DOFIVO-938088 format. One line per field, with one value per residue (C-alpha): residue in three letters; x negated, y negated, z negated. Coordinates in nm, 4 decimals, decimal comma, padded with zeros to 6 digits, always signed. Example, Ala and Ser with C-alpha at 12.3 -4.5 7.8 and 13.67 -1.06 7.14 Angstrom:
// DOFIVO-938088
rest	(ALA	SER)
X	(-01,2300	-01,3670)
Y	(+00,4500	+00,1060)
Z	(-00,7800	-00,7140)
END
This chain:
// DOFIVO-938088
rest	(MET	ALA	ASP	GLN	TYR	CYS	ASN	PHE	ASP	GLU	LEU	SER	ARG	CYS	GLU	THR	SER	GLY	ILE	ASP	PHE	SER	ILE	ARG	LEU	ALA	ARG	ALA	ARG	ALA	ALA	PHE	ALA	ILE	VAL	ALA	PRO	HIS	GLY	GLY	GLY	ILE	GLU	PRO	GLY	THR	SER	GLU	ILE	ALA	GLU	ALA	ILE	ALA	GLY	ASP	THR	PHE	SER	PHE	TYR	ALA	PHE	ASP	GLY	LEU	LYS	SER	THR	GLY	ASN	SER	ASP	LEU	HIS	ILE	THR	SER	THR	ARG	PHE	ASP	GLU	PRO	LEU	CYS	SER	THR	LEU	LEU	ALA	GLU	THR	ASP	SER	VAL	VAL	THR	ILE	HIS	GLY	GLU	GLN	SER	GLU	VAL	ASP	GLY	ALA	GLY	VAL	PHE	LEU	GLY	GLY	ILE	ASP	THR	ALA	LEU	GLY	LEU	LEU	ILE	ARG	GLY	ALA	LEU	GLU	ALA	LYS	ARG	PHE	LEU	VAL	ARG	GLN	HIS	ALA	ASP	PRO	ASP	LEU	GLN	GLY	LEU	GLU	PRO	SER	ASN	LEU	CYS	ASN	ARG	GLY	LYS	SER	SER	GLN	GLY	VAL	GLN	LEU	GLU	LEU	SER	ARG	ASP	VAL	ARG	GLU	THR	MET	PHE	GLU	SER	LEU	SER	ARG	ALA	GLY	ARG	ARG	TYR	LYS	THR	ALA	ARG	PHE	ASP	ASP	PHE	VAL	ALA	ALA	VAL	SER	ALA	VAL	LEU	GLU	GLN	ARG	VAL	LEU	ARG	ASP	SER	ALA	HIS	VAL	ALA	CYS	GLU	ALA	ASP	GLY	PRO	SER	ARG)
X	(-09,3678	-09,0613	-08,7516	-08,4725	-08,2128	-08,2381	-08,0078	-07,7776	-07,4698	-07,6398	-07,7619	-07,4229	-07,2561	-07,4882	-07,5743	-07,3404	-07,3447	-07,3801	-07,5229	-07,7992	-07,8538	-07,7367	-07,7315	-07,7950	-07,7498	-07,7495	-07,7093	-07,8818	-08,0662	-08,0622	-08,4320	-08,5600	-08,4344	-08,6601	-08,5868	-08,6890	-08,5439	-08,7144	-08,6580	-08,5818	-08,7460	-08,8272	-09,1230	-09,1243	-09,1683	-09,0776	-08,7237	-08,8335	-09,1008	-08,8638	-08,5947	-08,8428	-08,9768	-08,6236	-08,5188	-08,2267	-08,3837	-08,3761	-08,1495	-08,2311	-08,1517	-08,2564	-08,1710	-08,2580	-08,3058	-08,1404	-08,2186	-08,4074	-08,6226	-08,6389	-08,5929	-08,8202	-08,5227	-08,3596	-08,6396	-08,5322	-08,8169	-08,7957	-08,7444	-08,4328	-08,2993	-07,9452	-07,7463	-07,4604	-07,4879	-07,8579	-07,8072	-07,5470	-07,7709	-08,0668	-07,8533	-07,7663	-08,1238	-08,3975	-08,6940	-08,7439	-09,0130	-09,0070	-09,1710	-09,2870	-09,4901	-09,7826	-09,8182	-10,1352	-10,4377	-10,6557	-10,5959	-10,7107	-10,5853	-10,4691	-10,1884	-10,1402	-10,0194	-09,8038	-09,5250	-09,5072	-09,5182	-09,8959	-09,8996	-09,6860	-09,8775	-10,2076	-10,0659	-09,9439	-10,2789	-10,4637	-10,2354	-10,2736	-10,6496	-10,6682	-10,5111	-10,7746	-10,5573	-10,7272	-10,5300	-10,5902	-10,4204	-10,3297	-10,5318	-10,2151	-10,0376	-09,7052	-09,7555	-09,8350	-09,4750	-09,5219	-09,2216	-08,9320	-08,6991	-08,8852	-08,6724	-08,9127	-08,8660	-08,4867	-08,4102	-08,2929	-08,6525	-08,7391	-09,0592	-09,1281	-09,3801	-09,4244	-09,6116	-09,7127	-09,8433	-10,0572	-09,9596	-10,2748	-10,1687	-09,8127	-09,9385	-10,1169	-09,7859	-09,5840	-09,6292	-09,5793	-09,3944	-09,1319	-08,7818	-08,8351	-09,1869	-09,0762	-08,8763	-09,2042	-09,3986	-09,7604	-09,9490	-10,0410	-09,6721	-09,6328	-09,9413	-09,8122	-09,4603	-09,5794	-09,8206	-09,5665	-09,2813	-09,4924	-09,5800	-09,2162	-09,0992	-09,3695	-09,2576	-08,8995	-09,0168	-09,2281	-08,9439	-08,7000	-08,9393	-08,9776	-08,6007	-08,5662	-08,8296	-08,6518	-08,3210	-08,4752	-08,5901	-08,9004	-09,0315	-09,0097)
Y	(-07,6227	-07,7161	-07,8469	-07,5974	-07,8590	-08,1038	-08,3624	-08,4285	-08,2854	-07,9466	-07,9639	-08,0613	-07,7616	-07,5194	-07,6957	-07,8234	-08,1783	-08,1886	-07,8361	-07,8219	-08,1944	-08,5348	-08,8829	-09,1896	-09,5426	-09,8853	-10,2060	-10,5241	-10,7932	-10,7484	-10,8366	-10,4843	-10,1293	-09,8801	-09,5352	-09,1836	-08,9526	-08,6433	-08,6902	-08,4531	-08,1171	-08,1806	-08,4144	-08,4387	-08,7781	-08,9856	-09,0780	-09,1746	-09,4023	-09,5569	-09,6210	-09,7923	-10,0160	-10,1193	-10,1860	-10,4284	-10,6436	-10,4404	-10,1803	-09,8167	-09,4904	-09,1352	-08,8000	-08,5543	-08,1798	-08,0039	-07,6395	-07,4309	-07,3058	-07,3693	-07,7445	-07,7726	-07,6397	-07,9807	-08,1776	-08,3756	-08,5647	-08,9440	-08,9983	-08,7763	-08,8558	-08,9760	-08,9350	-09,1884	-09,3819	-09,4314	-09,5424	-09,7982	-09,9362	-09,9775	-10,1594	-10,4148	-10,4552	-10,6849	-10,4545	-10,1003	-09,9421	-09,5626	-09,3466	-08,9986	-08,7165	-08,5947	-08,2242	-08,1116	-08,0432	-08,0631	-08,4383	-08,5066	-08,7456	-09,0974	-09,3214	-09,3071	-09,6415	-09,6607	-09,8509	-10,1248	-10,4152	-10,4251	-10,7673	-10,6460	-10,3198	-10,5017	-10,6936	-10,3701	-10,2078	-10,4904	-10,4749	-10,0976	-10,1062	-10,3653	-10,0936	-09,8437	-09,6432	-09,5062	-09,6352	-09,5316	-09,4480	-09,0854	-08,9060	-08,7461	-08,9938	-08,8299	-08,9439	-09,3074	-09,4308	-09,6154	-09,4807	-09,7293	-09,4436	-09,3887	-09,4758	-09,7461	-09,9330	-09,9182	-10,2347	-10,5508	-10,6660	-10,3361	-10,3123	-10,1764	-09,9914	-09,6212	-09,4992	-09,1311	-09,0307	-08,7193	-08,4550	-08,5354	-08,8984	-08,8087	-08,5651	-08,8523	-09,0398	-08,7833	-08,5297	-08,2804	-08,2669	-08,0256	-08,1631	-08,1855	-08,3247	-08,6086	-08,7581	-08,8659	-09,1290	-09,2274	-09,5570	-09,4747	-09,4660	-09,8120	-09,9384	-09,8218	-09,9545	-10,2921	-10,3394	-10,2685	-10,4542	-10,7681	-10,7808	-10,7433	-11,0090	-11,2482	-11,1852	-11,2770	-11,5978	-11,6903	-11,6297	-11,8261	-12,1211	-12,1079	-12,1106	-12,4031	-12,6026	-12,5404	-12,6495	-12,9744	-13,0546	-13,2478	-13,5112	-13,8785)
Z	(-07,6920	-07,4874	-07,6620	-07,7185	-07,6222	-07,3324	-07,4899	-07,7844	-07,6139	-07,5839	-07,9427	-08,0855	-07,9201	-08,1006	-08,4276	-08,7003	-08,8333	-09,2113	-09,2220	-08,9608	-08,9144	-09,0343	-08,8854	-09,0985	-08,9723	-09,1371	-08,9401	-09,0528	-08,8556	-08,4793	-08,4555	-08,5247	-08,5604	-08,7369	-08,5956	-08,7016	-08,4336	-08,5780	-08,9491	-09,2338	-09,1778	-08,8101	-08,8694	-09,2499	-09,4092	-09,1049	-09,2049	-09,5564	-09,4103	-09,1571	-09,4177	-09,6490	-09,3707	-09,2766	-09,6367	-09,6466	-09,3755	-09,0537	-08,8978	-08,9677	-08,7919	-08,8712	-08,7200	-08,9977	-08,9719	-09,2677	-09,1936	-09,4487	-09,1581	-08,7854	-08,7869	-08,4816	-08,2822	-08,3387	-08,1729	-07,8651	-07,7043	-07,7226	-07,3508	-07,3598	-07,7068	-07,6380	-07,9600	-07,9072	-08,2360	-08,1780	-07,8181	-07,9254	-08,1986	-07,9644	-07,7083	-07,9792	-08,1079	-07,9793	-08,0498	-08,1767	-08,3916	-08,3947	-08,6612	-08,5586	-08,7050	-08,4960	-08,5632	-08,3865	-08,6051	-08,2926	-08,2600	-08,6153	-08,8797	-08,8154	-08,7000	-08,3240	-08,1892	-07,8773	-07,7084	-07,4472	-07,6942	-07,7205	-07,8908	-08,1803	-08,1821	-08,2302	-08,5260	-08,6850	-08,6159	-08,7897	-09,0928	-09,1237	-09,0779	-09,3556	-09,5748	-09,4563	-09,2190	-08,9100	-08,6109	-08,2508	-07,9239	-07,8682	-07,6002	-07,4582	-07,2236	-07,3137	-07,6755	-07,5993	-07,5795	-07,2505	-07,0596	-07,0227	-07,1250	-07,4535	-07,7565	-07,8699	-07,5397	-07,5233	-07,7197	-07,5441	-07,4959	-07,3194	-07,5218	-07,8664	-08,0820	-08,1490	-08,4562	-08,4653	-08,8092	-08,8297	-09,0825	-09,2822	-09,3177	-09,4158	-09,6781	-09,8546	-09,8851	-10,0805	-10,3557	-10,0756	-09,7423	-09,8767	-09,9221	-10,2986	-10,2682	-10,0399	-10,3268	-10,4867	-10,2945	-10,3474	-10,3281	-09,9675	-09,8794	-10,0332	-09,8469	-09,5108	-09,5599	-09,6901	-09,3992	-09,1247	-09,2971	-09,3423	-08,9715	-08,8667	-09,1105	-08,9841	-08,6253	-08,7200	-08,8894	-08,5869	-08,3439	-08,5640	-08,5756	-08,1974	-08,1475	-08,3897	-08,1993	-07,8710	-08,0244	-08,1460	-07,7934	-07,6897	-07,9281	-07,8276)
END
């Protein structure tokens, strides 16, 4: 189904901040931003997952649908998502990990891995599979996160990771996907968050060690 709004400017002229939608942003390390562009009632559970992965370590952004019904009207596809606070954050961030909710029952359950940073994606895939999550690439090229204009690839490195979680997977992470039910997380939520967070933290440590070695110069 086509988006109702082509960009944020169109959306903001018809929808009211604080009533129909909210924007949450927290800046931390520049290494990663964890972004849920379709949070709240748009793709339920995604902003809670993204916020938990970010914790106090990485930057976090969520665009949350607040409507009692019709939150799908607030969906702006990732290649056209241009909310200004988000765009500014991504321009200041090395790499981006986006969290989405895959809605189609036809595609089945699982975590659909995308994005241009295939090396980081493989590490995340291994960590999630160790926690017994089914991880695969989506059959639809439009849901593989490979466009340079996709949110996950708009950090300074121009490559990031996109994680699309099927509704079945998200339902295992909460009491339910209702607004009230999402307050109560399950062990599967903790498993997912811990797996992704650990990979990102290891990447930061690796990059820091590499920078330190370069600063020390060649050994004599």
